[in-house]
NUDO-984133 format. One record per residue (C-alpha): residue number from 1; x, y, z. Coordinates in steps of 0.001 Angstrom, whole numbers, padded with zeros to 6 digits. Example, Ala and Ser with C-alpha at 12.3 -4.5 7.8 and 13.67 -1.06 7.14 Angstrom:
<sites>
[1 [012300 -004500 007800]]
[2 [013670 -001060 007140]]
</sites>
This chain:
<sites>
[1 [093627 189596 273659]]
[2 [092762 193606 273481]]
[3 [094701 195755 275386]]
[4 [093471 199052 276404]]
[5 [094847 202615 277494]]
[6 [093221 203818 280273]]
[7 [093397 207770 280389]]
[8 [091437 210535 281718]]
[9 [091949 214085 280262]]
[10 [092355 216748 282608]]
[11 [090074 219782 283124]]
[12 [092902 222289 282654]]
[13 [095391 220904 279713]]
[14 [098923 222152 279887]]
[15 [100338 223997 277027]]
[16 [101021 221795 274203]]
[17 [104610 222732 274288]]
[18 [104652 221112 278383]]
[19 [104050 217285 277572]]
[20 [105718 214625 275793]]
[21 [104663 211376 273475]]
[22 [106603 208297 273635]]
[23 [106041 206518 270328]]
[24 [104606 203227 269724]]
[25 [106642 200144 269208]]
[26 [105061 197810 266286]]
[27 [105396 194304 267516]]
[28 [103654 192348 264441]]
[29 [103588 192239 261527]]
[30 [107929 192275 261478]]
[31 [110334 194369 259091]]
[32 [110568 191894 255822]]
[33 [107695 189584 256315]]
[34 [106068 188941 252929]]
[35 [102490 188618 253510]]
[36 [100883 186520 249798]]
[37 [097131 188010 249329]]
[38 [095003 184782 248649]]
[39 [092306 185570 246580]]
[40 [089482 183040 247292]]
[41 [090222 184438 251107]]
[42 [089541 187783 251056]]
[43 [088233 188571 254293]]
[44 [091346 187030 255701]]
[45 [093058 189538 258436]]
[46 [096258 190890 258818]]
[47 [096410 191415 262607]]
[48 [098660 194169 264360]]
[49 [099714 194933 267752]]
[50 [102231 197270 269154]]
[51 [103101 198899 272727]]
[52 [101005 201917 273932]]
[53 [102214 205346 273598]]
[54 [102484 207784 276414]]
[55 [101398 210945 277123]]
[56 [103161 212616 279691]]
[57 [099963 214849 280982]]
[58 [097819 211734 280435]]
[59 [095972 212945 277850]]
[60 [093955 210616 275740]]
[61 [095836 208500 272462]]
[62 [094445 207118 269867]]
[63 [095550 204942 266948]]
[64 [095549 204187 263360]]
[65 [096770 201497 260937]]
[66 [098211 202816 258481]]
[67 [099735 201267 254914]]
[68 [102149 203696 252842]]
[69 [104580 203447 249913]]
[70 [107610 202067 250265]]
[71 [109416 205134 249450]]
[72 [107191 207689 251226]]
[73 [108473 209857 254143]]
[74 [105665 210286 256207]]
[75 [102361 209129 256676]]
[76 [100327 212206 255272]]
[77 [099365 210253 252391]]
[78 [098392 206869 253262]]
[79 [097378 203970 250559]]
[80 [095247 202740 253950]]
[81 [094426 203909 256943]]
[82 [091573 202574 259689]]
[83 [090933 202883 263376]]
[84 [092346 200368 265697]]
[85 [090046 198304 267779]]
[86 [087706 199924 270207]]
[87 [087201 202531 267814]]
[88 [090838 203868 268240]]
[89 [091494 203063 271628]]
[90 [092968 199310 271528]]
[91 [096515 198610 270785]]
[92 [095388 195789 268106]]
[93 [093838 195846 264962]]
[94 [093827 194919 261648]]
[95 [093126 194567 258118]]
[96 [091691 192414 255392]]
[97 [093255 191040 252276]]
[98 [090923 192552 249863]]
[99 [091179 196195 251875]]
[100 [095061 195537 250639]]
[101 [094831 194457 247709]]
[102 [091938 197434 246480]]
[103 [094621 199878 248313]]
[104 [097318 198530 245706]]
[105 [095139 198110 242825]]
[106 [093955 201632 242766]]
[107 [097935 202741 243026]]
[108 [098097 200661 239462]]
[109 [100033 197865 240563]]
[110 [099431 194650 238822]]
[111 [097191 191828 240188]]
[112 [099652 188900 241314]]
[113 [102631 190845 241551]]
[114 [104611 191388 244263]]
[115 [105671 195286 245994]]
[116 [107135 196563 248991]]
[117 [105146 198511 251391]]
[118 [105035 200783 254682]]
[119 [103022 199517 257240]]
[120 [102612 200416 260916]]
[121 [100944 202396 263362]]
[122 [100031 205889 263983]]
[123 [099715 207477 267106]]
[124 [097693 210789 267634]]
[125 [097102 213550 271017]]
[126 [096083 216444 270501]]
[127 [097662 217830 267793]]
[128 [100569 215527 267792]]
[129 [101752 212365 266003]]
[130 [104233 209688 266197]]
[131 [104623 206722 264354]]
[132 [106434 203222 263994]]
[133 [106847 201619 260560]]
[134 [108352 198680 259014]]
[135 [108927 197691 255531]]
[136 [107623 194298 254087]]
[137 [106293 192721 251076]]
[138 [102863 191945 249967]]
[139 [101895 189830 246668]]
[140 [098486 191023 245696]]
[141 [095683 188822 244242]]
[142 [096075 186984 240949]]
[143 [093392 188218 239024]]
[144 [091655 191816 239344]]
[145 [088183 192027 240847]]
[146 [085375 193401 239297]]
[147 [084072 196363 241323]]
[148 [080631 196226 242935]]
[149 [079976 199610 242001]]
[150 [080727 202060 239618]]
[151 [081291 205815 239391]]
[152 [081826 208597 236383]]
[153 [084012 211819 237135]]
[154 [086169 214131 234970]]
[155 [085981 217558 233931]]
[156 [083182 216454 231426]]
[157 [080925 215120 233666]]
[158 [077583 217047 235127]]
[159 [079576 216449 238426]]
[160 [083124 217872 237264]]
[161 [086280 216808 238670]]
[162 [085781 216758 242841]]
[163 [085435 212332 243183]]
[164 [083001 213023 246117]]
[165 [080682 214080 243780]]
[166 [080667 211249 241209]]
[167 [077863 210253 239639]]
[168 [076852 206252 240413]]
[169 [076028 203672 237810]]
[170 [073216 201393 238019]]
[171 [074503 197815 238286]]
[172 [072198 195819 236006]]
[173 [070775 192594 237458]]
[174 [070787 189402 235142]]
[175 [067577 186949 234414]]
[176 [067874 185348 237420]]
[177 [068045 188066 239754]]
[178 [071871 188024 240874]]
[179 [074655 190904 239716]]
[180 [075796 191016 236553]]
[181 [079273 193197 235872]]
[182 [077028 195453 233553]]
[183 [077119 199152 234806]]
[184 [075332 201919 233284]]
[185 [074791 205607 233631]]
[186 [072326 208290 232335]]
[187 [074391 211552 231891]]
[188 [075365 214691 229844]]
[189 [079194 214658 228709]]
[190 [081066 217797 227416]]
[191 [083435 217937 224694]]
[192 [085269 220224 227210]]
[193 [087087 217634 229212]]
[194 [087500 213940 229994]]
[195 [086024 211379 232028]]
[196 [087275 208268 233893]]
[197 [085455 205501 235720]]
[198 [085866 205285 239905]]
[199 [085093 202006 242331]]
[200 [084109 204536 244573]]
[201 [084033 208027 245679]]
[202 [086614 208553 247523]]
[203 [090079 210147 246990]]
[204 [091660 206215 246963]]
[205 [089288 205223 244460]]
[206 [091038 203002 241615]]
[207 [090191 204381 238302]]
[208 [089455 202750 234738]]
[209 [090051 203870 231511]]
[210 [090941 202974 228204]]
[211 [094141 201116 226989]]
[212 [093683 199616 223846]]
[213 [090347 200613 223242]]
[214 [089410 198370 226346]]
[215 [087806 199934 229748]]
[216 [091110 199022 232161]]
[217 [092116 199315 235474]]
[218 [094138 202600 235163]]
[219 [093605 203062 231579]]
[220 [093429 206613 230508]]
[221 [091124 209795 230589]]
[222 [088172 209269 227593]]
[223 [086341 211723 225659]]
[224 [083608 212517 223658]]
[225 [083315 214295 219870]]
[226 [079816 215662 221210]]
[227 [077909 217367 224081]]
[228 [074853 215172 224161]]
[229 [073178 213417 227050]]
[230 [074395 209863 226898]]
[231 [073898 206114 228303]]
[232 [077214 205143 229446]]
[233 [077297 201461 229397]]
[234 [080213 199494 230691]]
[235 [080750 195664 230589]]
[236 [083332 194186 232817]]
[237 [082887 190716 231092]]
[238 [084489 191708 227836]]
[239 [085741 195276 228784]]
[240 [084146 197328 226337]]
[241 [082424 200720 227397]]
[242 [079121 201901 225132]]
[243 [078134 205538 224905]]
[244 [074453 205710 223189]]
[245 [072854 208891 222093]]
[246 [069692 210104 224899]]
[247 [069302 212996 224512]]
[248 [066086 213555 222844]]
[249 [062689 210867 224331]]
[250 [059404 211835 224643]]
[251 [056066 209952 225974]]
[252 [054154 208643 222448]]
[253 [051022 207618 223219]]
[254 [047045 208188 223408]]
[255 [046945 211076 226414]]
[256 [048309 213837 224500]]
[257 [046139 213315 221404]]
[258 [042305 214450 220834]]
[259 [041885 211705 218346]]
[260 [042501 207900 218213]]
[261 [045873 208516 216834]]
[262 [049362 208383 218935]]
[263 [050681 211572 219483]]
[264 [054358 212921 220894]]
[265 [055069 214663 223877]]
[266 [058848 215725 224057]]
[267 [060912 215654 227122]]
[268 [063560 218402 228553]]
[269 [066403 216968 230219]]
[270 [067173 218266 233830]]
[271 [070268 216959 234666]]
[272 [071806 213666 236985]]
[273 [069432 211543 234615]]
[274 [066071 212951 235119]]
[275 [064137 214005 232098]]
[276 [061101 216167 232715]]
[277 [057800 217539 230979]]
[278 [054272 219017 231331]]
[279 [051424 218268 229052]]
[280 [047846 218078 228825]]
[281 [046146 214676 228905]]
[282 [043310 214778 226859]]
[283 [041813 211002 227254]]
[284 [043120 207724 228943]]
[285 [044809 205081 227061]]
[286 [048513 203806 226526]]
[287 [051704 204855 225845]]
[288 [055446 204410 226302]]
[289 [058876 206516 226260]]
[290 [061087 206411 223103]]
[291 [064290 208597 221254]]
[292 [061976 211395 219781]]
[293 [060250 210485 216191]]
[294 [061706 207168 216418]]
[295 [061337 203597 217554]]
[296 [064489 203410 219249]]
[297 [065108 203429 222576]]
[298 [061903 202325 223956]]
[299 [061505 202084 227808]]
[300 [057942 200359 228884]]
[301 [056534 199792 231838]]
[302 [057958 196551 234110]]
[303 [054639 194173 235338]]
[304 [054523 194037 238521]]
[305 [055644 197386 239724]]
[306 [053957 200393 240162]]
[307 [056270 203074 238293]]
[308 [059748 201309 237281]]
[309 [060695 201373 233753]]
[310 [063028 199241 231272]]
[311 [064138 199674 227981]]
[312 [062379 196886 226137]]
[313 [065464 195341 224455]]
[314 [066754 194699 228129]]
[315 [064077 192807 229597]]
[316 [064572 189613 228622]]
[317 [068441 189872 230071]]
[318 [066962 191041 233407]]
[319 [064301 188562 233468]]
[320 [061105 190998 233495]]
[321 [058039 191072 231785]]
[322 [056765 194725 230244]]
[323 [054523 196454 228709]]
[324 [052685 199342 227654]]
[325 [052670 202166 230501]]
[326 [048526 203201 231128]]
[327 [047093 206557 232095]]
[328 [043630 206036 233600]]
[329 [043157 209282 235683]]
[330 [041099 212403 235100]]
[331 [042511 214459 232315]]
[332 [044410 217884 232331]]
[333 [047754 218986 232666]]
[334 [050392 216951 234132]]
[335 [054233 217034 235127]]
[336 [055603 213684 233693]]
[337 [059326 213054 235399]]
[338 [061296 210676 234116]]
[339 [063960 209167 236813]]
[340 [067339 207327 235147]]
[341 [068925 207954 237764]]
[342 [071015 204607 239558]]
[343 [068930 204191 242353]]
[344 [065326 204941 240523]]
[345 [064995 204300 236699]]
[346 [060626 205381 237582]]
[347 [058385 207349 235581]]
[348 [055859 209747 237628]]
[349 [052472 212118 236896]]
[350 [051685 214506 238854]]
[351 [048364 216248 238039]]
[352 [048284 220435 237722]]
[353 [046639 221546 240684]]
[354 [044878 224996 239138]]
[355 [043785 227164 242206]]
[356 [040374 227617 242540]]
[357 [038870 230823 242541]]
[358 [036570 231996 245280]]
[359 [033381 232105 244956]]
[360 [031439 234954 246083]]
[361 [029197 233236 248747]]
[362 [030731 229358 250378]]
[363 [028750 227000 252541]]
[364 [029684 224763 255023]]
[365 [027306 221486 254063]]
[366 [027735 218976 257231]]
[367 [026485 215362 256157]]
[368 [024223 215588 259401]]
[369 [022372 218873 259725]]
[370 [021971 222109 258251]]
[371 [024043 224106 255699]]
[372 [025906 227142 257117]]
[373 [027401 229904 255190]]
[374 [030203 230913 256011]]
[375 [031512 234582 256827]]
[376 [033192 235950 253707]]
[377 [036400 238795 253972]]
[378 [038026 239135 251029]]
[379 [039008 235811 249530]]
[380 [038651 233974 252584]]
[381 [035484 231974 254335]]
[382 [035117 231446 257871]]
[383 [032723 229579 260209]]
[384 [030825 232398 262804]]
[385 [032004 229826 265315]]
[386 [033450 226791 266202]]
[387 [031779 223594 264628]]
[388 [031817 220061 266337]]
[389 [032825 217611 263910]]
[390 [033507 213782 264208]]
[391 [035578 211315 262152]]
[392 [032449 209394 261383]]
[393 [030650 212435 259685]]
[394 [031639 214167 256535]]
[395 [031007 217784 255001]]
[396 [030953 219713 251527]]
[397 [031694 223371 250480]]
[398 [030020 224807 247765]]
[399 [028936 227853 246643]]
[400 [025421 227962 247138]]
[401 [023535 226360 250308]]
[402 [021359 223683 247922]]
[403 [024750 222228 247066]]
[404 [024093 223303 242896]]
[405 [026857 225782 242577]]
[406 [030744 225172 242352]]
[407 [031830 222074 244892]]
[408 [035121 222295 246246]]
[409 [037272 219695 248118]]
[410 [040533 218852 250336]]
[411 [043705 216750 249594]]
[412 [043385 215512 252765]]
[413 [041497 215137 256012]]
[414 [040776 217988 258914]]
[415 [042365 217539 261519]]
[416 [045432 215496 260613]]
[417 [047796 216118 262751]]
[418 [050949 214743 264724]]
[419 [050665 216741 267907]]
[420 [046797 216704 268780]]
[421 [047497 217023 272094]]
[422 [048923 220322 272237]]
[423 [047252 223735 273665]]
[424 [046407 225452 270354]]
[425 [046805 222829 267532]]
[426 [045818 224210 263867]]
[427 [047048 222848 260138]]
[428 [046139 223410 256726]]
[429 [045134 220932 253643]]
[430 [045261 221728 250199]]
[431 [042213 223475 248379]]
[432 [040954 222072 244990]]
[433 [037780 222261 243418]]
[434 [035944 219163 242982]]
[435 [032990 217832 244846]]
[436 [033918 214757 247015]]
[437 [033409 214437 250623]]
[438 [035547 216265 253666]]
[439 [036691 213916 256040]]
[440 [037797 214224 259699]]
[441 [040739 213057 261358]]
[442 [039659 213145 265219]]
[443 [036664 214256 266952]]
[444 [037213 217962 268039]]
[445 [035507 221521 267991]]
[446 [037025 222965 264965]]
[447 [037091 226707 263474]]
[448 [037745 226539 259900]]
[449 [038847 229292 257443]]
[450 [038982 228552 253625]]
[451 [041592 230377 252176]]
[452 [041328 231226 248683]]
[453 [044537 233245 247779]]
[454 [046647 230242 249144]]
[455 [044052 226770 248103]]
[456 [044237 225637 251332]]
[457 [041943 225658 254621]]
[458 [043093 226546 257956]]
[459 [041183 224371 260613]]
[460 [042033 225286 264574]]
[461 [041154 223549 267768]]
[462 [041530 223538 271511]]
[463 [042626 221162 274094]]
[464 [041760 222444 277727]]
[465 [043037 221550 281117]]
[466 [042254 222722 284552]]
[467 [044346 224004 286196]]
[468 [044373 223557 290232]]
[469 [046429 225821 292586]]
[470 [047167 227165 296014]]
[471 [050846 228158 294836]]
[472 [050593 229376 291046]]
[473 [054274 227979 290555]]
[474 [053156 224704 291492]]
[475 [049917 224156 290149]]
[476 [048550 221378 288450]]
[477 [047604 221413 284962]]
[478 [045239 218370 284482]]
[479 [044492 217768 281090]]
[480 [040711 216917 280006]]
[481 [039553 214861 277128]]
[482 [037374 215713 274780]]
[483 [033883 214429 273576]]
[484 [031661 214935 270955]]
[485 [029893 217652 271406]]
[486 [031946 220486 272696]]
[487 [032424 218560 275885]]
[488 [035719 217990 278021]]
[489 [036041 215815 281014]]
[490 [038024 214757 283586]]
[491 [037641 211399 285162]]
[492 [039192 210154 288871]]
[493 [041153 214012 289739]]
[494 [042232 214165 293368]]
[495 [041494 217744 294077]]
[496 [042642 220309 297121]]
[497 [039947 221886 299339]]
[498 [040473 225475 298989]]
[499 [042638 225367 295953]]
[500 [042113 227937 292886]]
[501 [040724 226183 290260]]
[502 [040102 227397 286430]]
[503 [039551 225738 283139]]
[504 [042298 226941 280807]]
[505 [044031 226303 277266]]
[506 [047213 228792 277456]]
[507 [046385 231728 276667]]
[508 [043236 232338 274166]]
[509 [040857 230077 276847]]
[510 [040286 231110 280200]]
[511 [037227 229994 282108]]
[512 [036064 231517 285358]]
[513 [033740 232794 287360]]
[514 [032542 236377 285911]]
[515 [031256 238864 288382]]
[516 [029685 241339 285743]]
[517 [025857 241763 287270]]
[518 [024302 239871 284475]]
[519 [026533 236863 285256]]
[520 [025130 233750 286692]]
[521 [028384 232588 287219]]
[522 [028953 231331 290920]]
[523 [032679 230982 291970]]
[524 [031890 228388 294899]]
[525 [028960 226610 292709]]
[526 [029634 222517 292462]]
[527 [027567 222936 289171]]
[528 [027283 225714 287426]]
[529 [028088 228498 284218]]
[530 [031410 230039 283709]]
[531 [032883 232448 281080]]
[532 [035724 233175 278611]]
[533 [037762 235896 280132]]
[534 [039621 236244 276997]]
[535 [035985 237453 275225]]
[536 [034134 240010 277892]]
[537 [034729 243079 279115]]
[538 [036481 243326 282604]]
[539 [037915 246134 284478]]
[540 [037903 247164 287951]]
[541 [034270 246315 288416]]
[542 [034013 243071 286821]]
[543 [036539 240539 286520]]
[544 [036741 236912 285553]]
[545 [037792 235046 288917]]
[546 [039190 231809 290244]]
[547 [036912 229246 291031]]
[548 [037044 227961 294627]]
[549 [034445 224979 294274]]
[550 [035958 222017 295887]]
[551 [035613 222039 299982]]
[552 [036578 218743 300936]]
[553 [039318 216605 299605]]
[554 [038728 213813 297575]]
[555 [038558 212382 294020]]
[556 [036372 214134 291225]]
[557 [034890 214065 287763]]
[558 [034660 217355 286569]]
[559 [032837 218183 282809]]
[560 [032805 221210 281211]]
[561 [030537 221735 278059]]
[562 [030987 224578 275971]]
[563 [028485 226727 273932]]
[564 [030269 227069 269810]]
[565 [030816 230684 270550]]
[566 [033150 229735 273297]]
[567 [032171 232561 275210]]
[568 [029951 230343 278155]]
[569 [029796 227443 279349]]
[570 [028405 224967 281800]]
[571 [030404 222946 284416]]
[572 [029397 219678 287057]]
[573 [031859 218728 289686]]
[574 [031122 215413 290964]]
[575 [032215 212980 293694]]
</sites>
């Protein structure tokens, strides 16, 4: 049974010196107990129970189970600590055999040996702690457990001596897919310093080093004679480690060649198992990765994957089929990245995007309709007004109206956004040189700007609402649905007689009734013309007033059709 301490934290805390915290009393385990950790039952638990610690001011108390050495005078540097049940609130808790064995193993206590430790509970309330500890004896597992993960740390490593930054190994699979006891990592090691292996990246991790030329728990620190990028391979089945030079690798194959011969393209090591290079791919064809100018350390593509790679010599041990890597895309400059960090073992190719040069003229060529010349402003081109685009149609960009000039395309779709219902929706898409249809994500009335300085096409559209109110602060903002082309509708809106109304996209669009002499707008008409306040001159003699077309409470349908320049439009209000 779990017992909880029910305390309510007070709003106005007393100064720390004005309250007391009584110590808990450990009920189990008892002083002198002997616990034999059985390796075959690693998840078996050692259960703890204690009486409550009481804060005299009623503040909350939390608990941790701790294990410290038998010579420890306090609990500041525990071998193991865990919160009690119920996230530290309960008077019970437990630790597993495996947790305790690993903690003792990290202290270099030999497998199968018996050791005395202190165990107990620490109660905490605000800045104060009290504890109750007893001494027990523990017999460790008979055999050391092979770690399930491995890290490299030390002053000779890329990550330094901070264990929190230790670099993870990859645990290699076997041919049947299970985990082997072999680990490897690709990393640079320095002659200035030493390194060790850890079973986790915390301060309480068990470490492995050299003992009589074998990798053993609590072994000595390791050094290298030359600074290089190494593949460090640790085999716990036989207690060995291997350092193989991987300072130089190259892409070797047809793509970098302008003839039928295979040629090499050298990589530069970037750190933490990552290599990269930039090179010109002149033709399609096969390639592989290898140690520069040799037939050693050959990497090939893992069949059945998109871009995984493996040392060819390891394919049988890991049960995979391999083939040459293949390049079949457009020729040009590519950045090739090889990632041999623990979670990757991949190769990627990214084409260098050459920013297109702005032409003297640019035309918007829709799949349906006539070409439209865009307005040039420096190295930017914009449509003269909004254009209604549909997802079912496409368009192209060309420096000539007949499409015989330079084509430009996009790496993405116009109108692609996670927030299509905003008032003023905008985005941009990368602009590249080349012919392809430009697609539309959603039907809308768009403004397009082609920006050659930043190699992007900027797009924008408005969503409209019908504002309906008698009290502005309590106004209704009724969203209108866009319909192709340039049409915004509301179906079944409850409207109130005498209320003011306008069609608004705050605050670039504000359609109402223009009072200029030449205007045909009518404040009370149920159908007619409307004008955008933001696009016309207003003064004391002419302004854009609110509509008052609703004279009877009821349910209405509203349709607003705008002109492409967004200056004028027509509307109808029907029941």
